[in-house]
C-alpha positions, -999 to 999 in steps of 0.1 A, spaced: -31 103 -260 -58 94 -236 -88 117 -232 -84 142 -205 -106 139 -174 -136 162 -170 -138 186 -140 -166 165 -126 -145 133 -127 -116 150 -109 -139 165 -83 -155 132 -76 -122 115 -67 -111 144 -45 -145 145 -28 -145 107 -22 -111 110 -6 -121 138 17 -152 119 28 -131 88 33 -109 107 56 -138 121 76 -154 86 80 -122 68 89 -114 95 115 -145 85 134 -127 52 143 -89 59 142 -72 91 152 -44 110 135 -37 87 105 -44 109 76 -11 102 58 -16 64 60 -52 67 48 -41 87 19 -14 62 9 -39 33 12 -64 51 -10 -37 59 -35 -28 22 -35 -63 13 -44 -64 39 -72 -31 27 -88 -38 -10 -81 -8 -12 -58 -1 -28 -24 13 -12 8 35 -22 36 29 -7 70 58 -8 95 51 1 131 51 -12 166 21 -32 179 -10 -14 192 -12 16 169 -44 5 151 -30 -9 119 -56 -37 118 -85 -13 127 -74 11 100 -75 -15 73 -108 -29 84 -124 6 86 -112 16 51 -127 -16 37 -160 -9 54 -161 27 42 -154 17 6 -178 -12 7 -151 -38 1 -147 -73 14 -120 -77 41 -99 -106 52 -71 -108 78 -43 -133 76 -21 -137 107 13 -148 95 31 -173 118 61 -196 111 38 -226 106 15 -209 82 13 -228 49 6 -215 13 -26 -235 12 -38 -216 43 -37 -184 22 -49 -194 -13 -70 -224 -3 -71 -260 -16 -92 -287 -32 -111 -307 -6 -130 -340 -13 -167 -340 -5 -182 -374 4 -217 -360 -2 -209 -348 -37 -184 -376 -45 -160 -350 -59 -133 -325 -51 -143 -288 -46 -123 -257 -41 -123 -243 -6 -111 -208 -12 -86 -192 12 -87 -158 28 -68 -143 -2 -102 -141 -20 -112 -107 -7 -108 -71 -19 -87 -59 11 -62 -83 25 -45 -75 58 -13 -96 59 -5 -91 96 31 -95 107 41 -107 72 77 -111 82 68 -139 106 57 -161 78 84 -184 63 97 -176 28 77 -203 11 45 -189 25 55 -153 18 61 -164 -19 24 -175 -21 16 -138 -20 39 -129 -49 16 -142 -77 -15 -127 -60 2 -93 -57 17 -91 -91 -7 -111 -113 -38 -107 -92 -45 -144 -95 -36 -176 -77 -27 -211 -89 -41 -240 -70 -31 -275 -81 -25 -262 -116 -57 -242 -119 -54 -205 -122 -81 -184 -105 -86 -147 -108 -89 -126 -76 -117 -102 -70 -112 -65 -81 -103 -42 -66 -76 -60 -48 -50 -46 -23 -27 -63 1 -20 -42 32 9 -59 50 23 -51 84 56 -58 101 71 -50 135 104 -32 132 115 -41 167 114 -79 170 138 -99 149 135 -133 166 113 -157 147 110 -134 117 121 -137 80 132 -105 63 113 -98 31 134 -104 0 141 -75 -23 118 -90 -50 89 -91 -26 95 -57 -12 95 -42 -47 60 -55 -52 48 -31 -26 42 3 -42 48 20 -8 62 14 26 48 37 53 67 39 85 41 45 113 50 62 145 32 66 178 3 91 178 9 126 190 3 135 226 -30 152 217 -41 122 196 -33 99 225 -56 119 247 -84 116 222 -79 78 219 -81 75 256 -113 96 258 -129 76 230 -120 40 239 -121 41 277 -158 43 275 -187 28 255 -177 46 223 -190 29 191 -185 46 157 -208 40 128 -192 46 94 -211 50 62 -201 38 27 -188 66 5 -184 49 -29 -195 18 -47 -172 -9 -58 -180 -2 -95 -172 35 -91 -139 27 -74 -130 6 -104 -138 35 -127 -116 58 -106 -87 34 -111 -90 41 -148 -90 79 -142 -54 77 -129 -41 66 -163 -57 97 -179 -40 122 -156 -15 142 -177 22 141 -168 44 165 -187 77 154 -201 95 177 -177 79 160 -147 87 126 -162 123 137 -166 123 148 -129 112 113 -118 139 98 -140 165 122 -125 155 111 -90 158 74 -99 191 79 -117 205 99 -88 196 72 -63 219 48 -82 249 71 -80 249 81 -43 279 68 -24 257 57 5 236 35 -18 244 -1 -28 213 -7 -49 191 22 -62 155 25 -74 144 0 -101 123 9 -132 93 -6 -113 99 20 -86 100 48 -112 66 36 -126 52 34 -91 64 69 -83 47 83 -115 14 65 -108 14 76 -72 21 112 -82 -9 110 -107 -32 98 -79 -19 125 -56 -27 151 -82 -63 137 -84 -67 139 -46 -56 175 -49 -83 183 -75 -60 183 -106 -58 163 -138 -21 170 -143 10 163 -122 33 189 -107 66 183 -90 50 188 -56 29 157 -62 61 137 -68 76 151 -36 45 143 -16 47 106 -22 84 100 -29 95 90 6 68 63 9 73 50 -26 111 49 -26 124 43 9 120 4 7 135 3 -28 169 17 -17 196 -6 -2 224 11 18 261 4 17 274 -13 49 293 19 58 261 41 55 241 16 76 269 16 103 268 54 104 231 54 111 220 67 78 185 55 69 168 51 35 144 79 44 174 102 49 186 92 14 153 100 -2 151 133 15 185 142 3 175 132 -33 145 155 -31 168 184 -19 195 179 -45 178 169 -77 168 199 -98 131 206 -98 116 216 -132 100 250 -134 
């Protein structure tokens, strides 16, 4: 059994998260749930898919989080003509040196924004699979490790379908969470107008070093999860496979992602042990893209979010 975390280690993670929220809110307004899931993704070494209409600051959010956490940032705009080499890089011949050298692609950064990922063709999308799962890329037979920490924040537009390629189930399952973003509230919209209709310029400060963030990733594995909570997660996963509305339920990878996300949620709440409320807090984001509905359920307007909510309402919670 791993050594339990000290009170100081737990406080440091919780404090870092609160400071991150404060700094990011200087630039973007009303995105606390998304900031939390991105930070959890960094802690559990996972990737995140943001689904929302254009113009709600998805790019600004990713860039600001990278700046606050002192991480390198790279943006890849996916288009139908984007090639795998445009992402990972390629070997280029230098006449001055008389040899080939590696020109690294934009994937070699800590925070990768894969903008409108569903506009890339399947071959290009597959170039991300090795990077996301193995945290490495293979270029002309040479395997190269990616920098740590490493997170892919992908975005997709739920409205437009022309010229897009739906993400296959295998790729969707690589994202630990899918966050469905909506328009800001009326009050938040007023604040955005007041800020950005004038010469507003926010200066954010770095809240944690890269080395400390890597240590925090190890803290997650030392968060205690009781057998009863592990059984609760297994019950949710098992129930998802037996619902009449569901054609394909949550995979074992989804169960692991839910457990790790619940551990990170506990840390953000200042605890070194998981309670059922931690599981509930992250379940919708972690599971909604891992459930595939039956044609009848889809025709009736049932969504995967509805299914996850029903699972949380019906599966017995351990005391």
